[in-house]
C-alpha positions as CSV (number, residue, x, y, z in Angstrom):
1,X,0.5,-15.8,17.7
2,X,-0.4,-16.4,13.6
3,X,-0.4,-19.5,11.6
4,X,-1.2,-20.7,8.2
5,X,-2.1,-24.3,9.1
6,X,-5.8,-23.5,8.8
7,X,-6.2,-21.6,5.3
8,X,-3.4,-24.5,4.1
9,X,-5.5,-27.5,5.2
10,X,-8.3,-26.0,3.5
11,X,-6.4,-25.2,0.2
12,X,-5.4,-28.7,0.3
13,X,-8.5,-29.7,0.6
14,X,-9.2,-28.2,-2.5
15,X,-6.5,-29.6,-4.5
16,X,-3.9,-26.5,-3.9
17,X,-5.6,-24.6,-6.8
18,X,-3.4,-21.5,-5.9
19,X,-0.2,-23.0,-6.6
20,X,-1.4,-22.6,-10.6
21,X,-1.3,-18.8,-10.2
22,X,1.7,-16.9,-11.6
23,X,2.0,-14.5,-8.7
24,X,3.9,-11.3,-8.1
25,X,4.2,-11.5,-4.4
26,X,4.9,-7.6,-3.0
27,X,5.6,-6.8,0.5
28,X,7.4,-4.2,3.1
29,X,6.1,-1.6,5.3
30,X,5.1,1.5,2.7
31,X,4.3,1.7,-1.0
32,X,3.3,-1.6,-1.3
33,X,-0.3,-0.4,-2.9
34,X,1.5,1.4,-5.1
35,X,3.6,-0.6,-6.7
36,X,1.5,-3.5,-6.9
37,X,-0.9,-1.3,-9.0
38,X,1.9,0.1,-11.0
39,X,3.1,-3.4,-11.8
40,X,-0.4,-4.6,-12.7
41,X,-0.7,-1.4,-14.9
42,X,2.5,-2.2,-16.7
43,X,1.3,-6.0,-17.6
44,X,-2.3,-5.1,-18.4
45,X,-0.5,-2.2,-20.8
46,X,1.2,-5.9,-22.4
47,X,-1.9,-7.0,-22.9
48,X,-2.1,-9.7,-20.1
49,X,-5.1,-10.4,-17.8
50,X,-4.2,-9.8,-14.4
51,X,-5.8,-9.8,-11.1
52,X,-5.0,-7.6,-7.7
53,X,-5.2,-8.2,-4.5
54,X,-4.8,-5.4,-2.1
55,X,-4.7,-4.9,1.7
56,X,-6.4,-3.1,3.5
57,X,-9.5,-2.9,1.0
58,X,-10.5,0.9,0.5
59,X,-14.5,2.0,1.1
60,X,-15.9,-1.5,1.1
61,X,-14.9,-5.1,2.0
62,X,-13.9,-7.2,-1.2
63,X,-13.2,-3.8,-3.2
64,X,-9.7,-4.9,-2.9
65,X,-9.8,-7.5,-5.5
66,X,-9.9,-6.4,-8.9
67,X,-9.2,-8.2,-12.6
68,X,-7.8,-5.4,-15.3
69,X,-9.5,-2.9,-13.1
70,X,-12.9,-4.4,-12.7
71,X,-14.1,-4.7,-9.4
72,X,-15.3,-8.1,-8.1
73,X,-19.1,-8.0,-8.2
74,X,-21.4,-8.3,-5.0
75,X,-23.0,-11.4,-7.0
76,X,-19.1,-13.0,-7.5
77,X,-18.8,-12.2,-3.8
78,X,-21.8,-13.7,-2.1
79,X,-21.8,-17.2,-4.2
80,X,-18.3,-17.6,-3.1
81,X,-19.1,-17.2,0.8
82,X,-22.1,-19.6,0.2
83,X,-20.2,-21.9,-1.9
84,X,-17.2,-22.1,0.6
85,X,-19.0,-21.4,3.9
86,X,-19.2,-24.8,5.8
87,X,-15.5,-25.1,5.0
88,X,-14.4,-21.5,6.1
89,X,-16.1,-22.6,9.6
90,X,-14.7,-26.3,9.5
91,X,-11.2,-25.0,8.8
92,X,-11.5,-22.0,11.2
93,X,-10.5,-19.1,8.9
94,X,-10.0,-15.8,9.9
95,X,-11.7,-12.8,8.0
96,X,-8.4,-12.2,6.6
97,X,-7.9,-15.6,5.3
98,X,-11.5,-15.5,4.1
99,X,-10.6,-12.4,2.1
100,X,-7.7,-14.2,0.7
101,X,-9.0,-17.1,-0.1
102,X,-12.2,-15.7,-2.3
103,X,-9.5,-13.0,-4.4
104,X,-7.3,-16.3,-5.0
105,X,-10.3,-18.7,-5.9
106,X,-11.9,-16.0,-7.8
107,X,-8.3,-15.1,-10.0
108,X,-8.1,-18.8,-10.7
109,X,-11.6,-19.2,-11.9
110,X,-10.9,-16.2,-14.0
111,X,-8.2,-17.7,-15.5
112,X,-5.8,-14.4,-14.8
113,X,-2.5,-14.7,-16.5
114,X,-1.0,-13.1,-13.6
115,X,-2.1,-12.0,-10.1
116,X,-0.4,-9.2,-8.2
117,X,-1.0,-10.0,-4.4
118,X,-0.2,-7.5,-1.6
119,X,1.1,-8.7,1.9
120,X,-1.3,-7.8,4.6
121,X,0.8,-7.9,7.8
122,X,4.9,-8.8,7.3
123,X,4.8,-12.0,5.5
124,X,6.1,-14.9,6.8
125,X,2.8,-15.4,9.0
126,X,0.6,-13.5,6.2
127,X,-2.5,-15.4,4.7
128,X,-1.2,-14.5,1.4
129,X,1.7,-16.5,2.2
130,X,0.5,-19.2,1.3
131,X,1.3,-18.7,-2.6
132,X,4.3,-19.6,-4.6
133,X,5.4,-16.8,-6.4
134,X,7.5,-16.0,-9.7
135,X,8.7,-12.8,-8.0
136,X,9.0,-11.4,-4.5
137,X,9.3,-7.8,-4.0
138,X,9.9,-6.0,-0.5
139,X,9.5,-2.3,-1.0
140,X,11.4,-1.3,2.2
141,X,11.4,-2.3,6.2
142,X,10.1,0.2,8.7
143,X,9.3,0.2,12.2
144,X,5.8,-0.8,12.3
145,X,3.4,-3.1,13.8
146,X,6.6,-4.1,16.3
147,X,4.4,-5.3,18.7
148,X,3.3,-8.3,16.5
149,X,6.3,-8.4,14.0
150,X,9.2,-7.8,16.8
151,X,11.3,-5.0,17.7
152,X,14.1,-3.5,15.8
153,X,15.1,-3.4,12.2
154,X,16.1,-6.8,12.0
155,X,12.9,-8.4,14.0
156,X,10.6,-6.7,11.5
157,X,12.9,-7.6,8.5
158,X,13.3,-11.5,9.8
159,X,9.0,-11.4,9.1
160,X,8.9,-9.9,5.8
161,X,11.3,-11.9,4.7
162,X,9.5,-14.7,4.9
163,X,7.9,-14.0,1.2
164,X,11.4,-15.3,-0.1
165,X,11.3,-18.3,-1.4
166,X,13.2,-20.9,-3.3
167,X,14.9,-20.1,-6.5
168,X,12.5,-17.0,-6.6
169,X,14.0,-13.5,-7.5
170,X,13.6,-10.6,-5.0
171,X,13.5,-6.9,-5.9
172,X,14.2,-4.4,-2.9
173,X,14.1,-1.2,-2.7
174,X,17.4,1.1,-2.8
175,X,16.6,2.4,0.4
176,X,16.2,-0.2,3.0
177,X,18.3,0.0,6.5
178,X,21.4,-1.9,6.5
179,X,20.5,-4.2,9.2
180,X,17.6,-4.9,7.5
181,X,19.1,-5.5,4.4
182,X,21.6,-7.6,5.8
183,X,18.7,-10.0,7.0
184,X,16.8,-9.9,3.8
185,X,20.4,-10.9,2.0
186,X,21.1,-14.0,4.3
187,X,17.5,-14.9,3.3
188,X,18.1,-14.4,-0.1
189,X,21.3,-16.6,-0.2
190,X,19.8,-19.3,2.2
191,X,16.6,-19.4,-0.7
192,X,19.3,-19.4,-3.6
193,X,16.9,-16.3,-4.8
194,X,18.6,-13.8,-7.0
195,X,18.6,-10.2,-5.2
196,X,17.7,-7.4,-7.7
197,X,18.0,-3.8,-5.9
198,X,16.7,-0.8,-7.3
199,X,19.0,1.8,-8.6
200,X,19.0,5.5,-8.0
201,X,16.9,7.2,-10.0
202,X,16.2,11.3,-10.5
203,X,13.0,13.3,-10.3
204,X,12.1,16.7,-12.2
205,X,9.1,18.1,-11.5
206,X,6.7,18.9,-14.6
207,X,4.1,20.3,-12.7
208,X,1.4,18.7,-12.3
209,X,3.7,15.5,-12.7
210,X,6.5,14.0,-12.1
211,X,9.4,12.9,-14.6
212,X,11.7,10.1,-13.6
213,X,15.0,8.9,-14.9
214,X,15.6,5.4,-14.4
215,X,18.6,3.8,-16.1
216,X,18.5,6.4,-18.8
217,X,14.6,6.1,-19.4
218,X,12.4,8.6,-18.8
219,X,9.0,7.9,-17.3
220,X,6.2,10.6,-16.1
221,X,4.2,10.1,-13.0
222,X,0.9,11.6,-12.8
223,X,1.2,12.9,-9.2
224,X,2.8,15.2,-7.4
225,X,4.3,13.0,-4.7
226,X,7.9,12.7,-4.5
227,X,7.5,9.5,-2.8
228,X,5.7,8.0,-5.6
229,X,9.1,7.9,-7.6
230,X,10.4,5.2,-5.2
231,X,7.5,2.6,-5.7
232,X,7.8,3.2,-9.6
233,X,11.2,2.3,-9.6
234,X,10.2,-0.5,-7.9
235,X,7.4,-1.3,-10.5
236,X,9.8,-0.7,-13.3
237,X,12.9,-3.1,-11.7
238,X,10.4,-5.5,-11.2
239,X,9.0,-5.5,-14.9
240,X,12.9,-6.1,-15.8
241,X,13.0,-9.5,-13.5
242,X,9.8,-10.3,-15.3
243,X,11.4,-9.4,-18.9
244,X,14.4,-12.1,-18.1
245,X,11.6,-14.7,-17.0
246,X,10.2,-14.7,-20.2
247,X,7.3,-12.3,-19.8
248,X,6.5,-10.0,-23.0
249,X,7.0,-6.5,-21.8
250,X,8.2,-3.7,-24.1
251,X,9.8,-0.6,-22.6
252,X,6.7,1.1,-24.0
253,X,4.3,-0.9,-21.9
254,X,6.5,0.3,-18.7
255,X,6.2,3.6,-19.3
256,X,2.3,3.8,-20.4
257,X,1.8,1.6,-16.9
258,X,4.1,3.7,-15.0
259,X,2.1,7.0,-16.4
260,X,-1.7,5.7,-15.8
261,X,-1.4,6.7,-12.2
262,X,-1.6,5.8,-8.1
263,X,-4.0,4.6,-6.0
264,X,-6.5,6.8,-4.4
265,X,-5.5,8.5,-1.2
266,X,-2.2,8.7,-2.3
267,X,-1.1,12.3,-2.2
268,X,-4.7,12.8,-3.8
269,X,-5.8,16.3,-4.9
270,X,-9.3,16.2,-4.0
271,X,-10.0,19.6,-4.9
272,X,-8.0,22.3,-6.2
273,X,-10.4,25.2,-4.6
274,X,-10.3,24.9,-1.8
275,X,-7.0,22.7,-2.2
276,X,-7.2,19.6,-0.4
277,X,-4.5,17.0,-0.5
278,X,-5.5,13.6,1.2
279,X,-2.6,11.2,1.8
280,X,-2.5,7.5,3.7
281,X,0.2,8.5,5.8
282,X,0.0,6.1,8.1
283,X,2.9,5.4,10.0
284,X,6.5,7.0,10.7
285,X,8.2,6.4,7.5
286,X,5.1,7.3,5.7
287,X,4.8,10.4,7.3
288,X,8.2,11.1,6.6
289,X,7.6,10.7,2.9
290,X,4.7,13.1,2.8
291,X,6.2,15.9,4.7
292,X,9.4,15.4,2.3
293,X,7.1,15.9,-0.7
294,X,4.9,18.6,1.0
295,X,8.2,20.5,1.5
296,X,9.9,20.1,-1.9
297,X,6.3,21.7,-3.9
298,X,7.4,25.0,-1.6
299,X,3.9,26.2,-1.2
300,X,3.4,29.6,-0.3
301,X,-0.4,29.4,1.1
302,X,-1.1,28.2,4.8
303,X,-1.2,24.5,5.2
304,X,-3.6,23.4,7.5
305,X,-3.3,19.7,8.7
306,X,-6.7,17.3,9.9
307,X,-5.1,13.8,10.8
308,X,-6.3,11.1,12.7
309,X,-3.8,8.6,13.6
310,X,-4.5,4.9,15.4
311,X,-3.5,4.3,18.7
312,X,-1.0,1.7,17.8
313,X,1.1,3.8,15.6
314,X,4.2,6.1,16.9
315,X,1.5,9.2,16.6
316,X,3.7,11.3,18.8
317,X,6.5,11.3,16.4
318,X,4.4,11.6,13.6
319,X,2.8,14.9,14.8
320,X,6.2,16.4,15.3
321,X,6.9,15.4,11.8
322,X,3.8,17.4,10.7
323,X,4.6,20.4,13.0
324,X,7.7,20.8,10.6
325,X,5.7,21.8,7.9
326,X,2.5,23.8,9.9
327,X,1.6,25.1,13.1
328,X,-2.3,24.6,12.3
329,X,-2.6,21.0,13.4
330,X,-6.2,19.7,14.1
331,X,-5.9,16.0,15.8
332,X,-9.2,14.0,15.5
333,X,-10.5,10.9,16.0
334,X,-13.2,8.4,14.4
335,X,-15.5,4.8,15.1
336,X,-12.8,1.8,15.2
337,X,-11.1,-0.2,17.5
338,X,-7.8,1.1,17.1
339,X,-8.8,4.5,17.0
340,X,-7.1,7.1,19.3
341,X,-8.7,8.1,22.7
342,X,-8.2,11.9,22.6
343,X,-8.2,12.3,26.4
344,X,-5.0,10.8,26.5
345,X,-3.3,13.2,24.2
346,X,-1.7,16.1,26.0
347,X,0.0,19.0,23.5
348,X,-1.3,22.6,23.7
349,X,-0.2,23.3,20.1
350,X,-2.7,21.0,19.2
351,X,-6.1,21.2,18.7
352,X,-8.2,18.1,19.6
353,X,-11.6,18.0,17.7
354,X,-13.5,14.3,18.7
355,X,-15.8,15.0,16.0
356,X,-14.0,14.4,12.7
357,X,-16.9,16.1,10.6
358,X,-16.6,19.4,12.6
359,X,-12.9,19.4,11.8
360,X,-13.6,18.9,8.2
361,X,-16.0,21.7,8.3
362,X,-13.8,24.2,9.7
363,X,-12.2,24.1,6.1
364,X,-14.6,26.7,5.0
365,X,-13.3,29.4,7.5
366,X,-9.8,29.4,5.5
367,X,-10.6,28.9,1.7
368,X,-7.3,30.2,0.9
369,X,-5.2,27.7,2.9
370,X,-4.0,24.0,1.3
371,X,-5.9,21.7,3.4
372,X,-4.0,18.5,4.2
373,X,-5.9,15.6,5.6
374,X,-3.8,12.6,6.5
375,X,-3.0,9.4,8.7
376,X,-5.0,6.6,8.9
377,X,-5.8,4.8,5.6
378,X,-9.5,4.0,7.6
379,X,-9.8,7.3,8.2
380,X,-9.7,8.6,4.8
381,X,-11.8,5.8,3.7
382,X,-14.6,7.2,6.0
383,X,-14.3,10.9,5.2
384,X,-14.0,10.6,1.5
385,X,-17.7,11.0,1.1
386,X,-18.2,13.5,3.4
387,X,-15.3,15.8,1.6
388,X,-16.7,14.8,-1.7
389,X,-20.3,15.9,-0.2
390,X,-19.0,19.4,1.2
391,X,-17.3,20.2,-2.5
392,X,-20.7,19.6,-4.0
393,X,-22.7,22.0,-2.2
């Protein structure tokens, strides 16, 4: 279905400049964005100039490209689009391939020391897989996008394993399905790639933060979400591999980078009065991790959920998971080609609200509740400004 031929041809036409970038390539089903940001933060703390390209974009196209946390400027985007527009058309690049091209060229132009590149979808046929990384990271393997990646853990892992390259070390999360792990391990062996497995870790709550113990070192995470400890452990292990490759990173740099924070919309406390938590649990695995974090916090207040899920996700299973923390769930929708058609959903225990703004306004009637707004990251990107406006009234 997908092919890298077009973008590879255009890259070759322009001298394969992308091969000069020192790339950390991050794939997997969940946690890619958080892990990527933590790796970038660690490298920045070590004094490096670090570009990052994540997926999807947040509030607007190209806001997922930055260097040392300074977002690519509109003028830069327009310049690059104008410069390469004829070639974009000549080589028939898709919108995501165009975004990827601009990210890579921008980082090359600005002489980054390292580029942290997050896989968009899958791995093998993803546009980002034109890079030749110095390190590959695979966070986990979940059953997401099976219509594209194939059905079952082995099939999905086969596509994710596409980012494993010859003689390039690979960091794997410690919580990978055995069937998927076998596929990844086989690919690593075929490519002579050393596998580095994330080790067990311990978590201690120090509200409003989490203390992570990994290999007898303590790290402070500026979050309440337990699942971020998994992503932090990946970033720590990735840093240790980078050190073995000659990158000048100290233990202090790792600790400081981990403490810098996590991406927005990942168990983000948007307001404390009323308490509003937003989390982009956009698939079953993400929802499972969100529920685990909520349950461990042992809230005494009533939890109210507002959720919007894309129609190609296992929304029935995701909603069943939410029922484990509350009986007050509002399912809503929003303008998007993959948004759910609520008329096809039938569950008398769930409140349906076609207008997400009305769903959000209902929070005013429950000032003492904990409001959890979750589901699609596209949904959260749309509603976040509405939420901020409500809080500033």
